[in-house]
OpenMM code with the backbone's topology and positions (N, CA, C; nanometers):
from openmm import Vec3, app, unit

residues = "MET HIS ASN PRO GLU PHE THR CYS SER VAL GLY TYR ASP GLN GLN ALA ALA CYS VAL VAL MET ILE TRP LYS GLY TYR ALA THR THR PRO LEU PHE ARG GLU THR ASN GLU ARG VAL LEU ALA CYS LEU LYS ASP LYS GLN ALA THR ARG LEU LEU GLY ASP ILE ARG ASP PHE VAL LEU ILE SER ALA ALA ASP GLN ASP TRP LEU ASN GLU VAL TRP ILE PRO ARG ALA ILE GLU ILE GLY LEU ARG ARG VAL ALA LEU VAL GLN PRO SER TYR TYR PHE ASN ARG VAL ALA VAL ASP THR VAL THR SER ARG THR ASP PRO ASN ARG LEU THR VAL ALA TYR PHE ASP ASP ALA ASP ASN ALA ARG THR TRP LEU HIS GLY GLN".split()
positions = [
    Vec3(0.0467, -0.1348, -0.0224),
    Vec3(-0.0287, 0.0577, 0.0078),
    Vec3(0.1028, 0.1466, -0.0007),
    Vec3(0.0291, 0.2409, -0.0692),
    Vec3(0.1419, 0.3023, -0.0894),
    Vec3(0.0543, 0.4699, 0.0255),
    Vec3(0.1932, 0.4999, 0.1024),
    Vec3(0.1494, 0.5310, 0.2083),
    Vec3(0.1545, 0.7074, 0.0876),
    Vec3(0.0683, 0.7556, 0.1342),
    Vec3(0.0871, 0.9065, 0.1080),
    Vec3(0.1806, 1.0267, 0.2286),
    Vec3(0.2599, 1.0793, 0.1982),
    Vec3(0.3012, 1.2186, 0.2766),
    Vec3(0.2330, 1.2951, 0.3858),
    Vec3(0.2377, 1.2621, 0.5292),
    Vec3(0.1626, 1.2867, 0.6048),
    Vec3(0.1766, 1.4919, 0.6460),
    Vec3(0.0665, 1.5546, 0.5945),
    Vec3(0.0720, 1.6746, 0.6843),
    Vec3(-0.1060, 1.7512, 0.7152),
    Vec3(-0.0595, 1.8227, 0.8175),
    Vec3(-0.1606, 1.8478, 0.8358),
    Vec3(-0.1395, 1.9963, 0.9165),
    Vec3(-0.2114, 2.1315, 0.8459),
    Vec3(-0.2514, 2.2683, 0.9089),
    Vec3(-0.3608, 2.2257, 0.9859),
    Vec3(-0.2825, 2.3346, 1.0982),
    Vec3(-0.3946, 2.3687, 1.2307),
    Vec3(-0.3970, 2.5132, 1.2240),
    Vec3(-0.5388, 2.6129, 1.1385),
    Vec3(-0.5167, 2.7305, 1.1717),
    Vec3(-0.6411, 2.8073, 1.2649),
    Vec3(-0.6495, 2.9220, 1.2236),
    Vec3(-0.8574, 3.0048, 1.2820),
    Vec3(-0.8756, 3.0163, 1.1663),
    Vec3(-1.0450, 3.0101, 1.1530),
    Vec3(-1.1315, 3.1032, 1.1027),
    Vec3(-1.1591, 3.1801, 1.1448),
    Vec3(-1.1389, 3.3558, 1.1494),
    Vec3(-1.1808, 3.4358, 1.2226),
    Vec3(-1.3494, 3.4495, 1.1665),
    Vec3(-1.4142, 3.4001, 1.0191),
    Vec3(-1.5384, 3.4830, 1.0145),
    Vec3(-1.6229, 3.3715, 1.0507),
    Vec3(-1.5637, 3.2546, 1.0479),
    Vec3(-1.6419, 3.0709, 1.0892),
    Vec3(-1.6172, 3.0921, 1.2650),
    Vec3(-1.5171, 3.1893, 1.3288),
    Vec3(-1.5073, 3.1748, 1.4280),
    Vec3(-1.4514, 2.9887, 1.5388),
    Vec3(-1.4026, 2.9297, 1.4006),
    Vec3(-1.3993, 2.7936, 1.4027),
    Vec3(-1.2243, 2.7214, 1.3911),
    Vec3(-1.1363, 2.6503, 1.4560),
    Vec3(-1.0375, 2.5957, 1.4423),
    Vec3(-1.0751, 2.5145, 1.2963),
    Vec3(-0.9746, 2.5214, 1.2078),
    Vec3(-0.9761, 2.4151, 1.1056),
    Vec3(-0.8220, 2.3714, 1.1113),
    Vec3(-0.8589, 2.2039, 1.0922),
    Vec3(-0.7286, 2.1748, 1.0732),
    Vec3(-0.7373, 2.1250, 0.9230),
    Vec3(-0.6379, 2.0664, 0.8308),
    Vec3(-0.6905, 1.9977, 0.6995),
    Vec3(-0.6103, 1.8734, 0.6885),
    Vec3(-0.6049, 1.7608, 0.7020),
    Vec3(-0.5359, 1.5893, 0.6842),
    Vec3(-0.5095, 1.6153, 0.5550),
    Vec3(-0.3684, 1.5533, 0.5207),
    Vec3(-0.3585, 1.4587, 0.4668),
    Vec3(-0.2514, 1.3524, 0.4838),
    Vec3(-0.2894, 1.2870, 0.4215),
    Vec3(-0.1526, 1.1468, 0.4201),
    Vec3(-0.1989, 1.0672, 0.5166),
    Vec3(-0.0925, 0.9422, 0.5573),
    Vec3(-0.1083, 0.8741, 0.6904),
    Vec3(-0.0186, 0.9114, 0.8010),
    Vec3(-0.0547, 0.9723, 0.9013),
    Vec3(0.0302, 0.9447, 1.0352),
    Vec3(0.0455, 0.8028, 1.1305),
    Vec3(0.1851, 0.8168, 1.1826),
    Vec3(0.2349, 0.7066, 1.2503),
    Vec3(0.1254, 0.7437, 1.4124),
    Vec3(0.1045, 0.6503, 1.4955),
    Vec3(0.0812, 0.7428, 1.6134),
    Vec3(0.1198, 0.8165, 1.7217),
    Vec3(0.3061, 0.8607, 1.7392),
    Vec3(0.2945, 0.9219, 1.7805),
    Vec3(0.3156, 1.0858, 1.6727),
    Vec3(0.2833, 1.0894, 1.6160),
    Vec3(0.2406, 1.1943, 1.4559),
    Vec3(0.0850, 1.2312, 1.4596),
    Vec3(0.0334, 1.1483, 1.5079),
    Vec3(-0.1437, 1.1812, 1.5097),
    Vec3(-0.1110, 1.2437, 1.6640),
    Vec3(-0.1030, 1.1972, 1.7590),
    Vec3(-0.1071, 1.2747, 1.8483),
    Vec3(-0.0880, 1.3707, 1.9093),
    Vec3(0.0298, 1.3505, 1.8092),
    Vec3(0.1505, 1.4806, 1.8742),
    Vec3(0.0301, 1.6352, 1.7900),
    Vec3(-0.0148, 1.6088, 1.6838),
    Vec3(-0.1324, 1.6494, 1.5761),
    Vec3(-0.1831, 1.7690, 1.6285),
    Vec3(-0.2706, 1.6362, 1.7572),
    Vec3(-0.4231, 1.6432, 1.7641),
    Vec3(-0.3338, 1.7415, 1.8710),
    Vec3(-0.2823, 1.7527, 1.9193),
    Vec3(-0.2310, 1.8157, 2.1094),
    Vec3(-0.1909, 1.9358, 2.0376),
    Vec3(-0.2028, 2.0297, 1.9317),
    Vec3(-0.1492, 2.1293, 1.8517),
    Vec3(-0.3179, 2.1516, 1.8043),
    Vec3(-0.3592, 2.1065, 1.7953),
    Vec3(-0.5353, 2.1169, 1.7113),
    Vec3(-0.5671, 2.1355, 1.8473),
    Vec3(-0.5671, 2.0288, 1.9557),
    Vec3(-0.6315, 2.0975, 2.1110),
    Vec3(-0.5380, 2.2434, 2.1222),
    Vec3(-0.4203, 2.2624, 2.1523),
    Vec3(-0.3654, 2.4104, 2.1180),
    Vec3(-0.4508, 2.5402, 2.1428),
    Vec3(-0.4757, 2.5130, 2.0053),
    Vec3(-0.5677, 2.6394, 1.8780),
    Vec3(-0.7193, 2.5981, 1.9555),
    Vec3(-0.6953, 2.5575, 1.9871),
    Vec3(-0.8290, 2.5368, 2.0544),
    Vec3(-0.9150, 2.5640, 2.1883),
    Vec3(-0.8016, 2.5561, 2.2465),
    Vec3(-0.7722, 2.6813, 2.3934),
    Vec3(-0.7558, 2.8056, 2.3769),
    Vec3(-0.6166, 2.8105, 2.3095),
    Vec3(-0.5581, 2.9762, 2.2886),
    Vec3(-0.6981, 3.0541, 2.2697),
    Vec3(-0.7666, 2.9929, 2.1330),
    Vec3(-0.8653, 3.0413, 2.0813),
    Vec3(-0.9852, 3.0653, 2.0981),
    Vec3(-0.9893, 3.0006, 2.2043),
    Vec3(-1.1676, 3.0254, 2.3221),
    Vec3(-1.2168, 2.9420, 2.2215),
    Vec3(-1.2045, 2.8620, 2.1017),
    Vec3(-1.2964, 2.7920, 1.9898),
    Vec3(-1.4232, 2.6892, 2.0531),
    Vec3(-1.4901, 2.7056, 2.0153),
    Vec3(-1.6315, 2.5977, 2.0179),
    Vec3(-1.6432, 2.5237, 1.9614),
    Vec3(-1.5256, 2.5796, 1.8312),
    Vec3(-1.6086, 2.4716, 1.6901),
    Vec3(-1.4504, 2.4405, 1.6129),
    Vec3(-1.4993, 2.3431, 1.5460),
    Vec3(-1.3637, 2.2473, 1.4424),
    Vec3(-1.4236, 2.2802, 1.3231),
    Vec3(-1.3771, 2.2963, 1.2688),
    Vec3(-1.4112, 2.2506, 1.0951),
    Vec3(-1.2940, 2.1162, 1.0881),
    Vec3(-1.2910, 2.0155, 1.0244),
    Vec3(-1.1816, 1.9068, 1.0429),
    Vec3(-1.1919, 1.8511, 0.8759),
    Vec3(-1.1008, 1.9189, 0.7987),
    Vec3(-1.1126, 1.8133, 0.6085),
    Vec3(-0.9720, 1.7361, 0.6424),
    Vec3(-1.0988, 1.5871, 0.6222),
    Vec3(-1.0147, 1.4859, 0.6661),
    Vec3(-1.0470, 1.3400, 0.5320),
    Vec3(-1.1073, 1.4949, 0.4230),
    Vec3(-1.0943, 1.4184, 0.3259),
    Vec3(-0.9795, 1.3246, 0.2415),
    Vec3(-0.8423, 1.3750, 0.2572),
    Vec3(-0.7407, 1.2656, 0.1945),
    Vec3(-0.6293, 1.2072, 0.3248),
    Vec3(-0.6429, 1.1994, 0.4163),
    Vec3(-0.5987, 1.1223, 0.5288),
    Vec3(-0.6871, 0.9579, 0.4996),
    Vec3(-0.5610, 0.9266, 0.5392),
    Vec3(-0.5983, 0.7751, 0.4744),
    Vec3(-0.6533, 0.6887, 0.6077),
    Vec3(-0.5739, 0.6847, 0.7166),
    Vec3(-0.6398, 0.6070, 0.8271),
    Vec3(-0.6582, 0.6545, 1.0035),
    Vec3(-0.7228, 0.5845, 1.0260),
    Vec3(-0.7024, 0.6034, 1.1816),
    Vec3(-0.7239, 0.5271, 1.2072),
    Vec3(-0.5954, 0.4260, 1.3296),
    Vec3(-0.5537, 0.3299, 1.3338),
    Vec3(-0.6430, 0.3047, 1.5479),
    Vec3(-0.6795, 0.1586, 1.5268),
    Vec3(-0.7720, 0.1206, 1.6556),
    Vec3(-0.7668, 0.2181, 1.7524),
    Vec3(-0.6418, 0.2075, 1.7619),
    Vec3(-0.5732, 0.2514, 1.9068),
    Vec3(-0.5812, 0.3710, 1.9472),
    Vec3(-0.5269, 0.4565, 1.8040),
    Vec3(-0.5818, 0.6315, 1.8138),
    Vec3(-0.7155, 0.6214, 1.8482),
    Vec3(-0.7934, 0.5898, 1.8061),
    Vec3(-0.9936, 0.5777, 1.7684),
    Vec3(-1.0154, 0.5825, 1.9488),
    Vec3(-0.9645, 0.5237, 1.9939),
    Vec3(-0.9434, 0.4842, 2.2082),
    Vec3(-0.9201, 0.6122, 2.2223),
    Vec3(-0.7744, 0.6088, 2.1812),
    Vec3(-0.7586, 0.7959, 2.2142),
    Vec3(-0.8267, 0.8495, 2.1638),
    Vec3(-0.8637, 0.8992, 2.1087),
    Vec3(-0.9309, 1.0073, 2.0716),
    Vec3(-1.0756, 0.9822, 2.1073),
    Vec3(-1.1658, 0.9254, 2.2077),
    Vec3(-1.2533, 0.8834, 2.2288),
    Vec3(-1.2682, 0.8638, 2.4184),
    Vec3(-1.1380, 0.8455, 2.4369),
    Vec3(-1.0899, 0.8290, 2.5878),
    Vec3(-1.0209, 0.9164, 2.6408),
    Vec3(-0.9472, 0.9973, 2.6086),
    Vec3(-0.8500, 1.1240, 2.6069),
    Vec3(-0.8318, 1.2614, 2.5359),
    Vec3(-0.8838, 1.2157, 2.4100),
    Vec3(-0.8704, 1.4291, 2.3346),
    Vec3(-1.0101, 1.4680, 2.2872),
    Vec3(-1.1078, 1.4084, 2.3152),
    Vec3(-1.2357, 1.3910, 2.2857),
    Vec3(-1.3115, 1.4909, 2.4434),
    Vec3(-1.3098, 1.4262, 2.5284),
    Vec3(-1.3275, 1.4634, 2.6609),
    Vec3(-1.2045, 1.5418, 2.7271),
    Vec3(-1.0751, 1.6044, 2.6786),
    Vec3(-1.0423, 1.6865, 2.6710),
    Vec3(-1.0727, 1.8016, 2.6412),
    Vec3(-1.1437, 1.7920, 2.5118),
    Vec3(-1.1349, 1.9058, 2.4134),
    Vec3(-1.2850, 1.9655, 2.4297),
    Vec3(-1.3378, 1.8611, 2.4885),
    Vec3(-1.5350, 1.9360, 2.5739),
    Vec3(-1.5077, 2.0476, 2.6986),
    Vec3(-1.3862, 1.9749, 2.8073),
    Vec3(-1.3271, 2.0595, 2.9324),
    Vec3(-1.3158, 2.1927, 2.8825),
    Vec3(-1.2236, 2.2341, 2.7615),
    Vec3(-1.1952, 2.3297, 2.7311),
    Vec3(-1.2868, 2.3842, 2.6281),
    Vec3(-1.3953, 2.3470, 2.5939),
    Vec3(-1.4972, 2.4703, 2.5562),
    Vec3(-1.5471, 2.3866, 2.3938),
    Vec3(-1.5061, 2.3140, 2.3570),
    Vec3(-1.5335, 2.2376, 2.2124),
    Vec3(-1.7062, 2.1392, 2.2620),
    Vec3(-1.7974, 2.2632, 2.1588),
    Vec3(-1.8755, 2.2024, 2.1335),
    Vec3(-1.9834, 2.1433, 2.0344),
    Vec3(-1.8640, 2.1490, 1.8893),
    Vec3(-1.9397, 2.1717, 1.7044),
    Vec3(-1.8322, 2.1371, 1.6533),
    Vec3(-1.8162, 2.0474, 1.6148),
    Vec3(-1.7659, 1.9244, 1.5230),
    Vec3(-1.7950, 1.9107, 1.4105),
    Vec3(-1.8075, 2.0116, 1.2271),
    Vec3(-1.7791, 1.9790, 1.1328),
    Vec3(-1.7143, 1.8832, 1.0068),
    Vec3(-1.7401, 1.7877, 0.9841),
    Vec3(-1.6094, 1.6950, 0.9519),
    Vec3(-1.6418, 1.6819, 0.7822),
    Vec3(-1.5471, 1.7211, 0.6997),
    Vec3(-1.5734, 1.6639, 0.5167),
    Vec3(-1.5172, 1.5180, 0.5416),
    Vec3(-1.6177, 1.5019, 0.4681),
    Vec3(-1.5891, 1.3249, 0.4356),
    Vec3(-1.5014, 1.2654, 0.4416),
    Vec3(-1.4206, 1.1509, 0.4848),
    Vec3(-1.2754, 1.1324, 0.4017),
    Vec3(-1.3096, 1.0189, 0.3071),
    Vec3(-1.2416, 1.0497, 0.2175),
    Vec3(-1.2734, 1.0070, 0.0478),
    Vec3(-1.1983, 0.8001, 0.0265),
    Vec3(-1.1330, 0.7844, 0.1377),
    Vec3(-1.0541, 0.6615, 0.1482),
    Vec3(-1.1085, 0.5935, 0.2930),
    Vec3(-1.2041, 0.4624, 0.2468),
    Vec3(-1.3208, 0.3678, 0.2522),
    Vec3(-1.3247, 0.3379, 0.4300),
    Vec3(-1.1541, 0.3043, 0.4642),
    Vec3(-1.1818, 0.2017, 0.5665),
    Vec3(-1.1131, 0.3606, 0.7087),
    Vec3(-1.0791, 0.4793, 0.6519),
    Vec3(-1.0921, 0.5851, 0.7752),
    Vec3(-1.2641, 0.6663, 0.7721),
    Vec3(-1.3419, 0.6113, 0.6634),
    Vec3(-1.4757, 0.6919, 0.7034),
    Vec3(-1.5309, 0.6241, 0.7786),
    Vec3(-1.4764, 0.4202, 0.8269),
    Vec3(-1.5742, 0.3403, 0.8490),
    Vec3(-1.4852, 0.4528, 0.9819),
    Vec3(-1.3315, 0.4316, 1.0297),
    Vec3(-1.2975, 0.5043, 1.1612),
    Vec3(-1.3538, 0.5893, 1.2406),
    Vec3(-1.3539, 0.7307, 1.1578),
    Vec3(-1.4247, 0.8259, 1.1880),
    Vec3(-1.5754, 0.8441, 1.2276),
    Vec3(-1.7010, 0.7694, 1.1262),
    Vec3(-1.7708, 0.6634, 1.1868),
    Vec3(-1.7975, 0.6158, 1.3253),
    Vec3(-1.6794, 0.5289, 1.3272),
    Vec3(-1.6840, 0.4527, 1.4441),
    Vec3(-1.6547, 0.5804, 1.5848),
    Vec3(-1.5639, 0.6385, 1.5474),
    Vec3(-1.5365, 0.7209, 1.6758),
    Vec3(-1.6230, 0.8028, 1.7626),
    Vec3(-1.7359, 0.9073, 1.6593),
    Vec3(-1.8146, 0.9585, 1.6710),
    Vec3(-1.9373, 0.8624, 1.7409),
    Vec3(-1.9660, 0.7834, 1.6684),
    Vec3(-2.0538, 0.7152, 1.7238),
    Vec3(-2.0673, 0.6351, 1.8513),
    Vec3(-1.9110, 0.6845, 1.9177),
    Vec3(-1.8568, 0.6371, 2.0324),
    Vec3(-1.8802, 0.8325, 2.1380),
    Vec3(-1.9432, 0.8893, 2.0363),
    Vec3(-1.9218, 1.0391, 2.1195),
    Vec3(-2.0657, 1.0704, 2.1737),
    Vec3(-2.0444, 1.1103, 2.2676),
    Vec3(-2.2204, 1.1871, 2.3213),
    Vec3(-2.2970, 1.2647, 2.2453),
    Vec3(-2.3409, 1.2691, 2.1537),
    Vec3(-2.4229, 1.3894, 2.1602),
    Vec3(-2.4564, 1.5378, 2.1829),
    Vec3(-2.5066, 1.4647, 2.3304),
    Vec3(-2.5301, 1.6089, 2.4338),
    Vec3(-2.4043, 1.6929, 2.4375),
    Vec3(-2.3294, 1.6410, 2.4566),
    Vec3(-2.2006, 1.7066, 2.4397),
    Vec3(-2.1275, 1.7838, 2.3461),
    Vec3(-2.0549, 1.6727, 2.2598),
    Vec3(-2.0221, 1.7706, 2.1762),
    Vec3(-2.0876, 1.7213, 2.0127),
    Vec3(-2.1542, 1.7980, 1.9225),
    Vec3(-2.2484, 1.7924, 1.7764),
    Vec3(-2.1738, 1.7234, 1.7372),
    Vec3(-2.1649, 1.6599, 1.6289),
    Vec3(-2.0944, 1.6276, 1.4699),
    Vec3(-2.1319, 1.6274, 1.3738),
    Vec3(-2.1625, 1.6859, 1.2687),
    Vec3(-2.1813, 1.7060, 1.1571),
    Vec3(-2.0292, 1.6596, 1.0284),
    Vec3(-2.1674, 1.5595, 0.8678),
    Vec3(-2.0630, 1.5207, 0.7956),
    Vec3(-2.0973, 1.6071, 0.6166),
    Vec3(-2.0095, 1.6486, 0.5716),
    Vec3(-2.0304, 1.7490, 0.4685),
    Vec3(-1.9457, 1.6956, 0.3274),
    Vec3(-2.0018, 1.7413, 0.2751),
    Vec3(-1.9117, 1.6777, 0.1469),
    Vec3(-1.7658, 1.7927, 0.0826),
    Vec3(-1.8035, 1.9049, 0.1450),
    Vec3(-1.7333, 2.0131, 0.1069),
    Vec3(-1.6665, 2.1185, 0.2192),
    Vec3(-1.5801, 2.1710, 0.2983),
    Vec3(-1.5261, 2.2441, 0.3310),
    Vec3(-1.6059, 2.3606, 0.3117),
    Vec3(-1.6611, 2.4553, 0.1907),
    Vec3(-1.7856, 2.5219, 0.2059),
    Vec3(-1.8865, 2.5069, 0.3041),
    Vec3(-1.9467, 2.4462, 0.2175),
    Vec3(-2.0560, 2.3463, 0.3378),
    Vec3(-2.0544, 2.3240, 0.4910),
    Vec3(-1.9322, 2.3002, 0.5079),
    Vec3(-1.9229, 2.2647, 0.6562),
    Vec3(-1.8473, 2.4102, 0.7577),
    Vec3(-1.8340, 2.5211, 0.6694),
    Vec3(-1.7896, 2.6577, 0.7546),
    Vec3(-1.9016, 2.7283, 0.7590),
    Vec3(-2.0268, 2.7116, 0.6469),
    Vec3(-2.1334, 2.7591, 0.6590),
    Vec3(-2.2124, 2.6867, 0.7723),
    Vec3(-2.2280, 2.6105, 0.8024),
    Vec3(-2.2960, 2.5184, 0.9024),
    Vec3(-2.2210, 2.5735, 1.0452),
    Vec3(-2.1348, 2.5365, 1.0135),
    Vec3(-2.0584, 2.6083, 1.1620),
    Vec3(-2.0738, 2.7634, 1.1984),
    Vec3(-2.0674, 2.8439, 1.0779),
    Vec3(-2.0954, 2.9329, 1.0820),
    Vec3(-2.2402, 2.9876, 1.1988),
    Vec3(-2.3391, 2.9334, 1.1048),
    Vec3(-2.4973, 2.9785, 1.1866),
    Vec3(-2.5224, 2.8718, 1.2892),
    Vec3(-2.3917, 2.8031, 1.3896),
    Vec3(-2.4760, 2.7309, 1.4949),
    Vec3(-2.4249, 2.8467, 1.5916),
] * unit.nanometer
topology = app.Topology()
chain = topology.addChain("A")
for resn in residues:
    res = topology.addResidue(resn, chain)
    for name in ("N", "CA", "C"):
        topology.addAtom(name, app.Element.getBySymbol(name[0]), res)
């Protein structure tokens, strides 16, 4: 299997008042977790309650990292104020299943997650929330 080079940009969209992360390629567990810590730091720094995740070109989240997201990262993100997440659907089938698994284990009363086919619709949804 070809492992595309990993990149992830993390920034803040003033207009939509949300943190934006754009994931591409495949990340090892240490890189995945380190990058998610950067996202968490940005959420905290900006006191953001909304996150736009463009993960259409992100290859896969391992089972261990799915557990880590549900048990460690998501509770911490909620604790610092995250309430809404807009995700641009992964194009890789197995990552779509992984993301659905993580989302299905998230309490919808504490964190609202919605899926979109493109970043513009995701941003519009977040801006309207």
